[in-house]
All heavy atoms as an XYZ file, in Angstrom:
916
protein
N     132.713    -25.596    -56.205
C     131.532    -26.348    -55.865
C     130.677    -26.604    -57.164
O     130.067    -27.574    -57.293
C     130.630    -25.568    -54.823
C     131.371    -25.531    -53.455
S     132.024    -26.882    -52.770
C     130.649    -27.771    -52.161
N     130.747    -25.687    -58.000
C     129.969    -25.780    -59.364
C     130.570    -27.028    -60.081
O     129.766    -27.823    -60.787
C     130.065    -24.618    -60.154
C     129.098    -23.576    -59.879
C     129.074    -22.404    -60.770
N     129.384    -21.193    -60.000
C     130.300    -20.335    -60.284
N     130.996    -20.382    -61.465
N     130.581    -19.215    -59.604
N     131.842    -27.163    -60.058
C     132.446    -28.314    -60.904
C     132.065    -29.675    -60.261
O     131.751    -30.644    -60.950
C     134.043    -28.219    -60.907
N     131.891    -29.769    -58.880
C     131.440    -30.853    -58.245
C     130.065    -31.310    -58.595
O     129.633    -32.355    -58.888
C     131.545    -30.841    -56.691
C     132.948    -30.710    -56.109
C     132.930    -30.386    -54.557
C     133.749    -32.016    -56.317
N     129.162    -30.304    -58.632
C     127.815    -30.416    -59.038
C     127.704    -30.825    -60.547
O     126.944    -31.744    -60.880
C     126.966    -29.238    -58.730
C     126.812    -28.929    -57.217
C     126.235    -27.579    -56.842
O     125.929    -26.839    -57.931
O     126.022    -27.239    -55.703
N     128.420    -30.054    -61.322
C     128.364    -30.334    -62.769
C     128.781    -31.757    -63.234
O     128.136    -32.411    -64.073
C     129.276    -29.277    -63.492
C     129.167    -29.483    -64.994
C     130.197    -28.461    -65.629
C     130.321    -28.773    -67.107
N     131.386    -27.914    -67.803
N     129.814    -32.200    -62.525
C     130.313    -33.524    -62.877
C     129.719    -34.694    -61.977
O     130.101    -35.857    -62.164
C     131.873    -33.631    -62.639
C     132.562    -32.800    -63.742
O     132.270    -32.802    -64.768
N     133.413    -31.931    -63.300
N     128.719    -34.374    -61.179
C     128.064    -35.349    -60.307
C     128.953    -36.260    -59.604
O     128.866    -37.508    -59.711
C     126.931    -36.080    -61.174
C     126.025    -36.882    -60.186
C     126.195    -35.208    -62.180
N     130.001    -35.647    -58.932
C     130.929    -36.329    -58.155
C     130.708    -36.421    -56.721
O     131.451    -37.127    -55.974
C     132.308    -35.780    -58.414
O     132.328    -34.384    -58.060
C     132.765    -35.910    -59.883
N     129.669    -35.853    -56.218
C     129.369    -35.915    -54.844
C     127.982    -35.680    -54.617
O     127.113    -35.361    -55.504
C     130.118    -34.701    -54.113
O     129.531    -33.435    -54.490
N     127.492    -36.073    -53.439
C     126.200    -36.014    -52.980
C     126.131    -35.683    -51.460
O     127.042    -36.122    -50.806
C     125.339    -37.303    -53.219
N     125.203    -34.888    -51.085
C     125.088    -34.626    -49.671
C     124.294    -35.746    -48.907
O     123.191    -35.858    -49.178
C     124.345    -33.159    -49.456
C     124.291    -32.642    -48.146
O     125.097    -33.114    -47.270
O     123.374    -31.943    -47.793
N     124.888    -36.414    -48.135
C     124.343    -37.494    -47.364
C     124.710    -37.403    -45.819
O     125.761    -36.787    -45.557
C     124.688    -38.815    -47.839
C     124.366    -39.155    -49.318
C     126.339    -38.991    -47.619
N     123.802    -37.894    -44.985
C     124.038    -37.993    -43.644
C     124.884    -39.280    -43.418
O     124.592    -40.328    -43.914
C     122.808    -38.027    -42.862
C     122.039    -36.800    -42.909
C     121.168    -36.689    -41.662
N     120.351    -35.473    -41.914
C     120.629    -34.242    -41.455
N     121.805    -34.077    -40.800
N     119.852    -33.210    -41.575
N     126.001    -39.096    -42.620
C     126.958    -40.187    -42.413
C     126.613    -40.819    -41.028
O     126.536    -40.019    -40.018
C     128.436    -39.616    -42.570
S     129.692    -40.774    -42.431
N     126.640    -42.130    -40.971
C     126.446    -42.673    -39.676
C     127.787    -42.602    -38.802
O     128.895    -42.223    -39.347
C     126.316    -44.273    -39.891
O     127.359    -44.823    -40.315
N     127.708    -42.714    -37.574
C     128.821    -42.513    -36.651
C     129.917    -43.553    -36.909
O     131.056    -43.235    -36.602
C     128.391    -42.678    -35.190
C     127.335    -41.572    -34.798
C     128.052    -40.217    -34.807
C     127.003    -39.166    -34.365
N     127.435    -37.863    -34.480
N     129.516    -44.658    -37.481
C     130.540    -45.701    -37.864
C     131.489    -45.194    -38.997
O     132.583    -45.849    -39.026
C     129.845    -46.990    -38.108
C     129.151    -47.593    -36.992
C     128.546    -48.915    -37.487
N     127.403    -48.573    -38.377
C     127.081    -49.341    -39.430
N     127.706    -50.392    -39.740
N     126.097    -48.987    -40.272
N     131.007    -44.491    -39.927
C     131.923    -44.055    -40.986
C     132.769    -42.957    -40.646
O     132.348    -41.948    -40.010
C     130.883    -43.647    -42.094
C     129.922    -44.676    -42.698
C     130.596    -45.809    -43.345
O     131.861    -45.646    -43.810
O     129.988    -46.836    -43.437
N     133.993    -43.120    -41.005
C     135.040    -41.907    -40.782
C     134.927    -40.900    -41.960
O     134.775    -41.392    -43.142
C     136.441    -42.494    -40.761
C     136.717    -43.275    -39.497
O     136.107    -43.018    -38.456
O     137.509    -44.217    -39.535
N     134.912    -39.773    -41.612
C     134.908    -38.738    -42.655
C     136.326    -38.067    -42.835
O     137.002    -38.026    -41.857
C     133.917    -37.575    -42.332
O     134.264    -37.006    -41.049
C     132.429    -38.074    -42.211
N     136.571    -37.702    -44.098
C     137.822    -36.980    -44.322
C     137.525    -35.522    -44.349
O     136.609    -35.083    -44.879
C     138.406    -37.354    -45.721
C     138.531    -38.940    -45.730
C     139.654    -36.627    -46.019
C     138.971    -39.407    -47.087
N     138.400    -34.786    -43.660
C     138.231    -33.299    -43.694
C     138.686    -32.686    -44.984
O     139.060    -33.372    -45.890
N     138.450    -31.353    -45.154
C     138.742    -30.846    -46.356
C     139.255    -29.347    -46.108
O     138.958    -28.826    -44.935
C     137.595    -30.755    -47.413
S     136.198    -29.902    -46.773
N     139.888    -28.766    -47.128
C     140.316    -27.328    -46.876
C     140.314    -26.664    -48.283
O     140.337    -27.325    -49.303
C     141.637    -27.205    -46.229
C     142.805    -27.767    -47.112
C     144.088    -27.589    -46.434
C     145.172    -27.976    -47.328
N     146.545    -27.698    -46.782
N     140.156    -25.321    -48.257
C     140.250    -24.603    -49.387
C     141.709    -24.253    -49.758
O     142.454    -23.790    -48.822
C     139.352    -23.353    -49.277
C     137.970    -23.520    -49.173
C     137.176    -23.509    -47.977
C     137.012    -23.739    -50.291
N     135.813    -23.741    -48.372
C     135.800    -23.959    -49.715
C     137.175    -24.025    -51.589
C     134.683    -24.242    -50.493
C     136.179    -24.221    -52.349
C     134.860    -24.302    -51.798
N     142.101    -24.299    -51.016
C     143.321    -23.759    -51.425
C     143.092    -22.680    -52.447
O     142.331    -22.886    -53.411
C     144.148    -24.959    -52.162
C     145.413    -24.454    -52.677
C     144.345    -26.058    -51.149
N     143.731    -21.413    -52.167
C     143.406    -20.393    -52.962
C     144.791    -19.959    -53.805
O     145.748    -20.050    -53.182
C     143.019    -19.089    -52.171
C     141.800    -19.388    -51.408
C     141.821    -19.702    -50.075
C     140.554    -19.278    -51.944
C     140.695    -19.937    -49.277
C     139.457    -19.363    -51.243
C     139.467    -19.720    -49.916
N     144.538    -19.772    -55.108
C     145.665    -19.248    -55.952
C     145.183    -18.211    -56.888
O     144.042    -17.986    -57.150
C     146.246    -20.519    -56.818
O     145.047    -21.043    -57.559
C     146.753    -21.635    -56.032
N     146.266    -17.527    -57.282
C     146.021    -16.307    -58.255
C     146.744    -16.660    -59.554
O     147.903    -16.967    -59.494
C     146.492    -15.138    -57.594
C     145.753    -14.709    -56.317
S     146.236    -13.173    -55.449
C     145.857    -11.854    -56.630
N     146.128    -16.440    -60.652
C     146.664    -16.617    -61.969
C     147.114    -15.186    -62.486
O     146.168    -14.298    -62.276
C     145.710    -17.236    -62.882
C     145.383    -18.642    -62.541
C     146.474    -19.617    -62.920
C     146.104    -21.029    -62.640
N     147.025    -21.960    -63.082
N     148.255    -15.069    -62.988
C     148.756    -13.858    -63.507
C     148.847    -13.760    -65.068
O     149.141    -14.756    -65.635
C     150.072    -13.492    -62.851
C     149.974    -13.434    -61.277
C     150.205    -14.440    -60.536
C     149.712    -12.142    -60.777
C     150.211    -14.379    -59.249
C     149.600    -12.099    -59.437
C     149.943    -13.099    -58.628
O     149.737    -13.073    -57.240
N     148.666    -12.540    -65.614
C     148.982    -12.284    -66.991
C     150.459    -12.158    -67.080
O     151.279    -12.200    -66.150
C     148.351    -11.046    -67.535
C     146.827    -11.179    -67.475
O     146.308    -12.177    -67.988
N     146.112    -10.177    -67.116
N     150.947    -12.161    -68.381
C     152.374    -12.079    -68.722
C     152.978    -10.766    -68.129
O     154.086    -10.690    -67.720
C     152.621    -12.157    -70.182
N     152.246     -9.750    -68.061
C     152.584     -8.496    -67.533
C     152.683     -8.284    -66.058
O     152.934     -7.298    -65.434
C     151.947     -7.253    -68.149
C     150.452     -7.332    -67.794
O     150.012     -8.055    -66.991
N     149.663     -6.325    -68.261
N     152.116     -9.347    -65.282
C     152.002     -9.394    -63.907
C     150.867     -8.963    -63.226
O     150.654     -9.154    -62.047
N     149.975     -8.528    -63.932
C     148.612     -8.205    -63.427
C     147.805     -9.392    -63.287
O     148.088    -10.503    -63.775
C     147.746     -7.284    -64.478
O     147.507     -8.023    -65.718
N     146.917     -9.361    -62.308
C     146.045    -10.527    -61.841
C     145.059    -10.820    -63.001
O     144.287    -10.038    -63.428
C     145.341    -10.277    -60.530
C     146.311    -10.063    -59.451
C     144.349    -11.360    -60.268
C     145.617     -9.585    -58.091
N     145.070    -12.166    -63.472
C     144.244    -12.641    -64.436
C     142.897    -13.120    -63.819
O     141.845    -12.771    -64.287
C     144.871    -13.786    -65.216
C     144.079    -14.240    -66.399
C     144.814    -15.433    -67.092
C     143.973    -15.800    -68.374
N     144.734    -16.810    -69.104
N     143.020    -13.888    -62.718
C     141.802    -14.320    -62.046
C     142.235    -15.031    -60.742
O     143.417    -15.421    -60.667
C     141.020    -15.373    -62.865
C     141.812    -16.751    -63.222
C     140.996    -17.581    -64.037
N     141.868    -18.547    -64.639
C     141.494    -19.705    -65.168
N     140.174    -19.939    -65.222
N     142.378    -20.486    -65.677
N     141.403    -15.041    -59.853
C     141.487    -15.857    -58.578
C     140.854    -17.180    -58.616
O     139.737    -17.279    -59.104
C     141.005    -14.957    -57.385
S     141.923    -13.353    -57.284
N     141.527    -18.182    -58.171
C     140.968    -19.520    -58.173
C     140.835    -20.095    -56.731
O     141.693    -19.839    -55.934
C     141.769    -20.406    -58.993
C     141.799    -19.947    -60.395
C     142.893    -20.935    -61.254
C     142.163    -22.300    -61.378
N     142.924    -23.261    -62.262
N     139.893    -20.893    -56.581
C     139.730    -21.566    -55.215
C     139.471    -23.110    -55.529
O     138.795    -23.390    -56.486
C     138.655    -21.185    -54.386
N     140.134    -23.991    -54.851
C     140.010    -25.296    -54.980
C     139.756    -25.975    -53.566
O     140.262    -25.583    -52.524
N     138.769    -26.950    -53.593
C     138.413    -27.771    -52.472
C     139.292    -29.124    -52.542
O     139.064    -29.909    -53.475
C     136.932    -28.024    -52.450
C     136.474    -28.689    -51.155
C     136.606    -27.893    -49.872
C     134.989    -29.003    -51.288
N     140.067    -29.272    -51.585
C     140.905    -30.538    -51.495
C     140.663    -31.261    -50.265
O     140.450    -30.752    -49.187
C     142.468    -30.156    -51.638
C     142.828    -29.585    -52.991
C     142.872    -29.319    -50.471
N     140.576    -32.533    -50.351
C     140.495    -33.552    -49.297
C     141.713    -33.619    -48.528
O     142.796    -33.694    -49.110
C     139.908    -34.972    -49.762
N     141.659    -33.724    -47.153
C     142.834    -33.995    -46.300
C     143.082    -35.580    -46.217
O     142.934    -36.185    -45.223
C     142.580    -33.398    -44.925
C     142.444    -31.929    -44.949
C     142.164    -31.494    -43.465
C     142.026    -30.039    -43.390
N     141.813    -29.417    -42.025
N     143.493    -36.079    -47.390
C     143.775    -37.502    -47.500
C     144.804    -38.025    -46.454
O     144.899    -39.258    -46.215
N     145.681    -37.097    -46.048
C     146.760    -37.470    -45.202
C     146.225    -38.175    -43.799
O     147.014    -38.617    -43.025
C     147.749    -36.459    -44.957
C     147.169    -35.179    -44.433
C     146.996    -34.905    -43.147
C     146.775    -34.079    -45.339
C     146.415    -33.784    -42.587
C     146.220    -32.935    -44.731
C     146.009    -32.773    -43.433
N     145.046    -37.827    -43.535
C     144.456    -38.355    -42.274
C     144.029    -39.733    -42.312
O     143.595    -40.411    -41.265
C     143.255    -37.437    -41.846
O     142.149    -37.541    -42.752
C     143.660    -36.055    -41.554
N     144.019    -40.379    -43.449
C     143.592    -41.703    -43.617
C     144.775    -42.762    -43.148
O     145.961    -42.358    -43.134
C     143.348    -42.062    -45.013
C     142.003    -41.306    -45.631
C     141.865    -41.733    -47.044
O     142.629    -41.551    -47.843
N     140.488    -42.123    -47.279
N     144.318    -43.939    -42.591
C     145.259    -44.888    -42.210
C     145.316    -45.995    -43.326
O     144.222    -46.593    -43.574
C     144.930    -45.422    -40.890
O     144.748    -44.335    -39.913
C     145.851    -46.520    -40.283
N     146.526    -46.325    -43.779
C     146.741    -47.337    -44.758
C     146.235    -48.807    -44.170
O     146.585    -49.080    -42.900
C     148.241    -47.385    -45.176
C     148.450    -48.507    -46.159
C     148.111    -48.324    -47.511
C     148.931    -49.750    -45.918
C     148.263    -49.282    -48.622
C     149.150    -50.702    -46.859
C     148.929    -50.456    -48.131
O     149.069    -51.346    -49.093
N     145.515    -49.453    -44.891
C     145.012    -50.765    -44.428
C     143.668    -50.577    -43.652
O     142.906    -51.660    -43.575
N     143.272    -49.554    -43.180
C     142.095    -49.241    -42.560
C     141.130    -48.430    -43.418
O     139.967    -48.935    -43.761
C     142.219    -48.644    -41.166
C     143.072    -49.527    -40.283
C     140.804    -48.294    -40.606
C     143.500    -48.832    -38.902
N     141.526    -47.206    -43.746
C     140.745    -46.349    -44.623
C     140.967    -46.576    -46.125
O     140.081    -46.324    -46.893
C     140.974    -44.992    -44.266
C     140.667    -44.606    -42.822
O     139.573    -44.925    -42.367
O     141.420    -43.872    -42.215
N     142.119    -47.093    -46.413
C     142.507    -47.246    -47.861
C     143.372    -48.507    -48.016
O     144.008    -48.816    -47.060
C     143.068    -46.062    -48.470
S     144.623    -45.517    -47.627
N     143.371    -49.089    -49.240
C     144.176    -50.323    -49.362
C     145.351    -50.023    -50.361
O     146.371    -50.763    -50.377
C     143.353    -51.365    -50.078
C     142.160    -51.767    -49.139
C     142.601    -52.359    -47.773
O     143.651    -52.970    -47.610
N     141.882    -51.858    -46.775
N     145.337    -48.886    -51.012
C     146.528    -48.545    -51.821
C     146.525    -47.065    -52.009
O     145.500    -46.360    -51.975
C     146.500    -49.242    -53.315
C     145.294    -48.792    -54.110
C     145.339    -49.560    -55.458
O     146.423    -49.998    -55.967
O     144.286    -49.520    -56.087
N     147.819    -46.588    -52.296
C     147.866    -45.151    -52.469
C     148.696    -44.995    -53.710
O     149.444    -45.834    -54.101
C     148.682    -44.439    -51.244
O     149.962    -45.122    -51.214
C     147.831    -44.596    -50.056
N     148.405    -43.927    -54.475
C     149.106    -43.545    -55.710
C     149.073    -42.074    -55.910
O     148.078    -41.304    -55.748
C     148.460    -44.106    -56.875
C     149.104    -43.789    -58.295
C     150.271    -44.318    -58.577
C     148.490    -42.876    -59.033
C     150.934    -43.958    -59.773
C     149.009    -42.528    -60.323
C     150.199    -43.087    -60.675
N     150.319    -41.465    -56.035
C     150.437    -40.061    -56.225
C     151.591    -39.872    -57.237
O     152.721    -40.052    -57.059
C     150.721    -39.349    -54.956
N     151.188    -39.481    -58.546
C     152.214    -39.300    -59.629
C     153.142    -38.084    -59.220
O     152.567    -36.961    -59.061
C     151.497    -39.085    -60.786
C     150.151    -38.578    -60.401
C     149.878    -39.220    -59.034
N     154.316    -38.332    -58.981
C     155.285    -37.256    -58.545
C     156.563    -37.304    -59.431
O     157.090    -38.474    -59.594
C     155.715    -37.334    -57.035
C     156.698    -36.360    -56.704
C     154.495    -37.300    -56.241
N     156.943    -36.228    -60.000
C     158.118    -36.120    -60.784
C     159.215    -35.791    -59.963
O     159.217    -34.818    -59.191
N     160.383    -36.519    -59.920
C     161.451    -36.261    -59.221
C     162.361    -35.036    -59.866
O     162.326    -34.953    -61.235
C     162.414    -37.421    -59.023
C     161.738    -38.447    -58.110
C     162.638    -39.651    -57.883
C     161.915    -40.590    -56.943
N     162.797    -41.777    -56.626
N     163.048    -34.340    -59.204
C     163.725    -33.135    -59.745
C     164.817    -33.684    -60.772
O     164.897    -32.987    -61.776
C     164.413    -32.350    -58.598
C     165.008    -31.049    -58.999
C     163.984    -30.163    -59.655
C     165.595    -30.332    -57.849
N     165.554    -34.746    -60.534
C     166.483    -35.221    -61.495
C     165.864    -35.678    -62.806
O     166.342    -35.352    -63.896
C     167.157    -36.413    -60.959
C     168.109    -36.139    -59.820
O     168.495    -35.082    -59.579
N     168.493    -37.215    -59.079
N     164.641    -36.252    -62.739
C     163.885    -36.644    -63.982
C     163.363    -35.363    -64.763
O     163.470    -35.281    -66.074
C     162.648    -37.462    -63.664
O     162.953    -38.535    -62.887
C     161.972    -37.996    -64.889
N     162.871    -34.349    -64.110
C     162.498    -33.151    -64.759
C     163.693    -32.416    -65.353
O     163.555    -31.974    -66.497
C     161.820    -32.141    -63.728
C     160.544    -32.880    -63.326
C     161.468    -30.869    -64.174
C     159.780    -32.162    -61.982
N     164.895    -32.441    -64.675
C     166.158    -31.856    -65.326
C     166.498    -32.514    -66.472
O     166.834    -31.922    -67.486
N     166.441    -33.880    -66.546
C     166.870    -34.677    -67.736
C     165.868    -34.318    -68.898
O     166.324    -34.058    -70.020
C     166.822    -36.083    -67.502
C     166.995    -37.029    -68.806
C     167.958    -36.523    -66.478
N     164.580    -34.236    -68.620
C     163.580    -33.905    -69.594
C     163.724    -32.561    -70.130
O     163.746    -32.331    -71.412
C     162.138    -34.134    -69.103
C     161.743    -35.506    -68.892
C     160.376    -35.613    -68.106
C     161.676    -36.307    -70.159
N     164.137    -31.592    -69.341
C     164.317    -30.214    -69.853
C     165.578    -30.137    -70.665
O     165.648    -29.302    -71.612
C     164.359    -29.187    -68.689
C     162.938    -28.947    -67.994
C     163.220    -28.074    -66.730
C     161.939    -28.391    -68.847
N     166.600    -30.959    -70.316
C     167.859    -30.982    -70.947
C     167.648    -31.529    -72.378
O     168.095    -31.060    -73.425
C     168.790    -31.832    -70.234
O     169.997    -31.917    -71.047
N     166.787    -32.636    -72.552
C     166.449    -33.166    -73.857
C     165.696    -32.065    -74.668
O     165.890    -32.089    -75.872
C     165.659    -34.500    -73.737
C     166.376    -35.740    -73.093
C     165.401    -36.873    -72.698
C     167.335    -36.101    -74.177
N     164.752    -31.575    -74.066
C     163.958    -30.522    -74.788
C     164.920    -29.476    -75.441
O     164.791    -29.045    -76.553
C     162.918    -29.855    -73.922
C     162.377    -28.586    -74.512
C     161.697    -30.844    -73.422
N     165.830    -28.973    -74.613
C     166.744    -27.896    -75.108
C     167.716    -28.456    -76.100
O     167.887    -27.697    -77.164
C     167.446    -27.279    -73.849
N     168.288    -29.639    -75.924
C     169.384    -30.126    -76.799
C     168.725    -30.592    -78.153
O     169.420    -30.593    -79.185
C     170.164    -31.105    -76.109
C     171.068    -30.618    -75.023
O     171.684    -29.579    -75.311
N     171.060    -31.096    -73.909
N     167.508    -31.139    -78.022
C     166.888    -31.781    -79.271
C     165.875    -30.819    -79.974
O     165.271    -31.288    -80.815
C     166.312    -33.079    -78.901
C     167.276    -34.199    -78.435
C     166.535    -35.423    -77.979
C     168.391    -34.505    -79.435
N     165.792    -29.663    -79.384
C     165.007    -28.650    -80.036
C     163.503    -29.102    -80.076
O     162.740    -28.982    -81.106
C     165.384    -28.188    -81.394
C     164.891    -26.825    -81.746
O     164.481    -26.006    -80.970
N     164.806    -26.538    -83.064
N     162.948    -29.775    -79.041
C     161.674    -30.297    -79.012
C     160.768    -29.091    -78.383
O     161.256    -28.187    -77.837
C     161.497    -31.377    -77.962
C     162.142    -32.729    -78.382
C     162.647    -33.001    -79.654
C     162.364    -33.855    -77.612
N     163.072    -34.273    -79.566
C     163.028    -34.864    -78.358
C     162.160    -34.184    -76.368
C     163.292    -36.030    -77.964
C     162.454    -35.391    -75.769
C     163.070    -36.326    -76.674
N     159.498    -29.238    -78.683
C     158.636    -28.289    -78.164
C     158.101    -28.816    -76.729
O     158.081    -29.999    -76.373
C     157.338    -28.070    -78.951
O     156.621    -29.264    -78.995
N     157.872    -27.836    -75.826
C     157.486    -28.169    -74.397
C     156.141    -27.618    -74.191
O     155.728    -26.492    -74.453
C     158.560    -27.577    -73.412
C     158.218    -27.771    -72.069
C     158.442    -29.218    -71.652
C     159.256    -26.872    -71.249
N     155.323    -28.456    -73.628
C     153.909    -28.050    -73.218
C     153.630    -28.429    -71.765
O     154.186    -29.446    -71.209
C     152.831    -28.799    -74.132
C     153.033    -28.402    -75.608
C     151.994    -29.139    -76.468
O     151.147    -29.952    -75.895
N     152.028    -28.991    -77.726
N     152.719    -27.625    -71.178
C     152.406    -27.889    -69.785
C     150.784    -27.996    -69.660
O     150.219    -27.018    -69.848
C     152.920    -26.688    -68.869
C     152.523    -26.973    -67.337
C     152.899    -25.740    -66.424
O     153.749    -24.978    -66.897
N     152.383    -25.717    -65.387
N     150.308    -29.182    -69.349
C     148.964    -29.307    -69.150
C     148.456    -28.706    -67.866
O     149.125    -28.676    -66.936
C     148.655    -30.800    -69.194
C     150.006    -31.411    -68.632
C     151.060    -30.355    -69.210
N     147.278    -28.257    -67.934
C     146.628    -27.832    -66.799
C     145.318    -28.672    -66.409
O     144.312    -28.506    -67.186
C     146.205    -26.313    -66.850
C     145.657    -25.595    -65.565
O     145.932    -26.261    -64.525
O     145.051    -24.563    -65.660
N     145.447    -29.468    -65.378
C     144.291    -30.349    -65.049
C     143.324    -29.475    -64.260
O     143.591    -28.962    -63.151
C     144.779    -31.629    -64.232
C     143.637    -32.361    -63.855
C     145.856    -32.260    -65.063
N     142.088    -29.433    -64.849
C     141.028    -28.602    -64.215
C     140.452    -29.304    -63.004
O     140.290    -28.674    -61.969
C     139.971    -28.323    -65.237
C     140.451    -27.562    -66.391
C     140.579    -26.008    -66.213
C     140.878    -25.353    -67.426
N     141.509    -24.107    -67.243
N     140.112    -30.544    -63.151
C     139.441    -31.257    -62.098
C     139.996    -32.722    -62.035
O     139.563    -33.538    -62.764
C     137.794    -31.316    -62.237
C     137.314    -29.986    -62.212
O     137.425    -29.325    -61.301
N     136.552    -29.561    -63.293
N     140.974    -32.855    -61.205
C     141.585    -34.188    -61.101
C     140.638    -35.262    -60.751
O     140.902    -36.443    -61.227
C     142.818    -34.174    -60.070
N     139.666    -35.157    -60.056
C     138.755    -36.217    -59.531
C     138.093    -36.926    -60.807
O     137.524    -37.910    -60.703
C     137.740    -35.733    -58.468
C     136.860    -34.603    -58.966
C     135.778    -34.825    -59.854
C     137.126    -33.330    -58.610
C     135.069    -33.774    -60.273
C     136.409    -32.256    -59.093
C     135.355    -32.506    -59.950
N     137.898    -36.133    -61.841
C     137.271    -36.633    -63.046
C     137.976    -37.869    -63.669
O     137.395    -38.796    -64.270
C     137.192    -35.596    -64.164
C     136.493    -36.074    -65.441
C     136.337    -34.424    -63.562
N     139.273    -37.994    -63.461
C     140.187    -38.976    -63.996
C     140.221    -40.334    -63.294
O     140.937    -41.176    -63.606
C     141.566    -38.460    -64.099
C     141.592    -37.363    -65.161
O     140.821    -37.333    -66.070
N     142.423    -36.337    -64.822
N     139.596    -40.428    -62.009
C     139.654    -41.608    -61.246
C     138.322    -42.201    -60.868
O     137.380    -41.513    -60.604
C     140.537    -41.326    -59.966
O     139.809    -40.400    -59.203
N     138.329    -43.466    -60.775
C     137.185    -44.347    -60.292
C     137.597    -44.947    -58.986
O     138.622    -45.540    -58.856
C     136.758    -45.371    -61.349
C     136.463    -44.885    -62.703
C     135.126    -44.348    -62.687
C     134.686    -44.042    -64.215
N     133.710    -43.165    -64.343
N     136.660    -44.787    -58.065
C     136.820    -45.344    -56.714
C     135.932    -46.619    -56.499
O     134.771    -46.554    -56.966
C     136.578    -44.289    -55.598
C     137.461    -43.201    -55.667
C     136.955    -42.227    -54.518
C     138.892    -43.552    -55.324
N     136.440    -47.591    -55.919
C     135.577    -48.846    -55.572
C     134.981    -48.646    -54.318
O     133.916    -49.223    -54.173
C     136.531    -50.034    -55.521
C     137.220    -50.368    -56.883
C     138.194    -51.508    -56.724
C     138.944    -51.739    -57.918
N     140.088    -52.718    -57.689
N     135.453    -47.838    -53.385
C     134.868    -47.697    -52.005
C     134.189    -46.335    -51.902
O     134.487    -45.469    -52.815
C     135.850    -47.858    -51.021
C     137.140    -46.907    -51.089
C     138.255    -47.373    -52.036
O     138.426    -48.605    -52.138
O     138.717    -46.560    -52.714
N     133.294    -46.183    -50.963
C     132.683    -44.894    -50.746
C     133.612    -44.059    -49.742
O     134.148    -44.600    -48.886
C     131.353    -45.094    -50.048
C     130.340    -45.712    -51.039
C     128.920    -45.790    -50.435
O     128.789    -45.534    -49.264
O     127.990    -46.148    -51.275
N     133.705    -42.850    -50.114
C     134.505    -41.884    -49.374
C     133.531    -40.825    -48.868
O     132.853    -40.108    -49.599
C     135.666    -41.308    -50.136
C     136.377    -40.311    -49.374
C     136.512    -42.317    -50.776
N     133.571    -40.584    -47.593
C     132.810    -39.496    -46.957
C     133.722    -38.329    -46.518
O     134.651    -38.565    -45.758
C     132.124    -39.995    -45.729
C     131.141    -41.189    -46.028
C     131.496    -42.472    -45.963
C     129.874    -40.825    -46.442
C     130.554    -43.474    -46.264
C     128.894    -41.807    -46.778
C     129.323    -43.086    -46.592
O     128.395    -44.132    -47.017
N     133.354    -37.202    -47.025
C     134.217    -35.988    -46.744
C     133.308    -35.039    -46.090
O     132.086    -34.670    -46.378
C     134.691    -35.377    -48.073
C     135.620    -34.105    -47.783
S     136.323    -33.478    -49.327
C     135.041    -32.593    -50.004
N     133.738    -34.332    -44.950
C     133.086    -33.398    -44.259
C     132.884    -32.168    -45.120
O     133.683    -31.868    -46.000
C     133.757    -33.055    -42.949
N     131.762    -31.518    -44.918
C     131.532    -30.181    -45.721
C     132.471    -29.236    -45.323
O     132.848    -29.112    -44.188
C     130.157    -29.721    -45.463
C     128.948    -30.531    -46.087
C     127.669    -30.119    -45.490
C     129.108    -30.569    -47.552
N     132.890    -28.390    -46.268
C     133.817    -27.245    -45.954
C     133.178    -26.250    -45.017
O     132.003    -26.060    -44.929
C     134.139    -26.710    -47.346
C     133.099    -27.003    -48.149
C     132.548    -28.325    -47.683
N     134.021    -25.519    -44.344
C     133.544    -24.494    -43.396
C     132.688    -23.548    -44.115
O     133.049    -23.131    -45.279
C     134.786    -23.813    -42.788
O     134.423    -22.808    -41.986
N     131.497    -23.308    -43.563
C     130.636    -22.260    -44.112
C     129.478    -22.932    -45.029
O     128.510    -22.260    -45.366
N     129.654    -24.127    -45.353
C     128.591    -24.841    -46.038
C     127.647    -25.592    -45.268
O     126.623    -26.211    -45.855
C     129.173    -25.695    -47.178
C     129.650    -24.880    -48.403
C     130.787    -24.299    -48.328
C     128.915    -24.795    -49.553
C     131.293    -23.510    -49.457
C     129.216    -24.103    -50.630
C     130.488    -23.411    -50.589
N     127.860    -25.776    -44.040
C     126.965    -26.595    -43.175
C     125.582    -25.997    -43.301
O     124.574    -26.799    -43.456
C     127.448    -26.535    -41.693
C     128.656    -27.488    -41.580
C     129.977    -26.730    -41.832
O     129.965    -25.507    -42.290
O     131.026    -27.331    -41.563
N     125.439    -24.639    -43.098
C     124.074    -24.147    -43.020
C     123.429    -24.295    -44.413
O     122.241    -24.457    -44.551
C     124.280    -22.641    -42.659
C     124.339    -22.452    -41.178
C     124.379    -21.000    -40.798
N     125.769    -20.529    -41.400
C     125.870    -19.298    -41.875
N     124.909    -18.373    -41.841
N     127.071    -19.002    -42.392
N     124.213    -24.085    -45.517
C     123.573    -24.098    -46.860
C     123.042    -25.499    -47.111
O     121.849    -25.626    -47.610
C     124.666    -23.777    -47.809
C     124.221    -23.960    -49.191
N     123.339    -23.136    -49.848
C     124.428    -24.918    -50.173
C     123.134    -23.455    -51.072
N     123.811    -24.670    -51.322
N     123.625    -26.572    -46.759
C     123.176    -27.930    -47.091
C     122.347    -28.517    -45.992
O     121.598    -29.431    -46.355
C     124.412    -28.877    -47.236
C     125.182    -28.665    -48.584
C     126.425    -28.190    -48.533
C     124.532    -28.979    -49.839
C     127.097    -27.978    -49.790
C     125.170    -28.758    -50.909
C     126.512    -28.258    -50.909
N     122.287    -28.059    -44.845
C     121.601    -28.793    -43.737
C     120.417    -27.795    -43.146
O     120.129    -28.003    -42.003
C     122.547    -29.137    -42.533
C     123.462    -30.249    -43.028
C     124.160    -30.917    -42.104
N     124.978    -32.002    -42.620
C     126.307    -32.142    -42.251
N     126.749    -31.416    -41.273
N     127.016    -33.023    -42.828
N     119.973    -26.959    -43.977
C     118.981    -26.096    -43.546
C     117.609    -26.642    -43.689
O     117.315    -27.571    -44.248
C     119.049    -24.735    -44.237
O     118.898    -24.951    -45.685
């Protein structure tokens, strides 16, 4: 929630009954050190975009996905040509995109009282 506030990517607004809201859910992951001990626990808030209807709620969809064959070819090139390999960690994916339309997302469970008191 701090990242959303820091990057000014959301605002708490009352939504009219005509507007459809997208639900959301928490995704929890654990990061580990090389020795297997827990480095930190992370929580991410993700929108349930799969509930949208193409042509009604959105006009285009885009999800960059690497196919297993493509990843295999790239790893083979890295190994055979002695290239270095790096893996980026995207902290906040929403920072990289601009939306033309307004999107209304329901507050996550537990935040209703905090924002609407």
